[in-house]
C-alpha positions in Angstrom: -9.5 -2.2 -10.2 -9.2 -5.6 -11.7 -7.9 -7.2 -15.3 -9.5 -6.1 -18.7 -9.5 -8.8 -21.1 -11.3 -8.3 -24.9 -11.7 -10.5 -27.8 -12.4 -7.9 -31.0 -13.3 -9.4 -34.6 -13.5 -7.2 -37.5 -14.4 -7.9 -41.1 -12.5 -5.1 -43.1 -14.1 -5.2 -46.6 -12.6 -3.0 -49.3 -15.5 -3.6 -52.1 -17.6 -5.1 -52.7 -16.6 -8.0 -55.2 -15.5 -10.1 -51.9 -12.0 -9.5 -52.9 -10.6 -8.0 -50.9 -11.9 -9.1 -47.6 -9.7 -9.4 -44.6 -10.3 -11.1 -41.1 -8.5 -10.3 -38.4 -8.9 -11.4 -34.7 -7.0 -9.2 -32.1 -6.6 -10.3 -28.1 -6.5 -7.2 -25.5 -5.3 -7.5 -21.8 -5.4 -4.2 -20.2 -6.2 -2.2 -23.0 -2.8 -3.6 -24.4 -3.0 -6.0 -27.4 -0.7 -8.6 -27.4 -1.6 -11.1 -30.1 -3.6 -11.0 -33.5 -4.4 -13.2 -36.6 -4.6 -11.6 -39.0 -5.9 -13.5 -42.3 -4.0 -11.2 -45.2 -0.8 -12.5 -42.8 -2.4 -16.5 -42.7 -1.1 -17.1 -38.8 -1.0 -14.6 -35.4 1.4 -12.7 -34.8 2.4 -11.6 -31.2 3.0 -7.8 -29.9 4.1 -8.8 -26.1 6.0 -11.3 -24.2 3.8 -13.4 -24.0 1.8 -12.9 -27.4 4.7 -13.8 -28.7 4.7 -17.6 -26.5 0.6 -17.8 -27.7 1.1 -17.1 -31.6 4.2 -19.8 -31.1 1.8 -22.3 -29.7 -1.5 -21.3 -32.3 0.5 -21.2 -35.0 1.0 -25.0 -34.3 -1.8 -26.2 -32.8 -5.6 -26.8 -34.0 -6.4 -23.1 -33.3 -4.3 -22.3 -36.7 -7.4 -24.1 -38.9 -10.1 -22.1 -36.9 -9.4 -19.3 -37.3 -8.4 -20.1 -41.2 -11.6 -20.9 -41.8 -13.5 -18.0 -40.6 -12.9 -15.9 -43.2 -15.1 -17.8 -45.3 -17.7 -18.7 -42.3 -17.8 -15.7 -41.5 -17.2 -12.5 -42.8 -18.2 -13.9 -46.7 -21.1 -15.2 -45.0 -22.6 -12.2 -43.5 -21.3 -9.5 -45.9 -24.2 -9.0 -47.6 -26.1 -8.6 -44.7 -23.0 -5.7 -43.3 -23.6 -4.7 -47.5 -27.6 -4.1 -47.2 -27.2 -2.1 -43.5 
């Protein structure tokens, strides 16, 4: 009954010194992840035919620069809050 689309943004911390932080931005359609940005990899990776096309386009466009900045802006900025909880 309809379609389901979701974006899941995660900060994964492996230590408190902020050196092991990983930012992951996953795009999901009907419960299947089709493209993901991972700060460790440094680019988008597609998992379906559509995801591969999106990844190729986004890796060449301004979307990649935005994602590369999210580790600093989103994860490292909020790390003290996450660790205090």
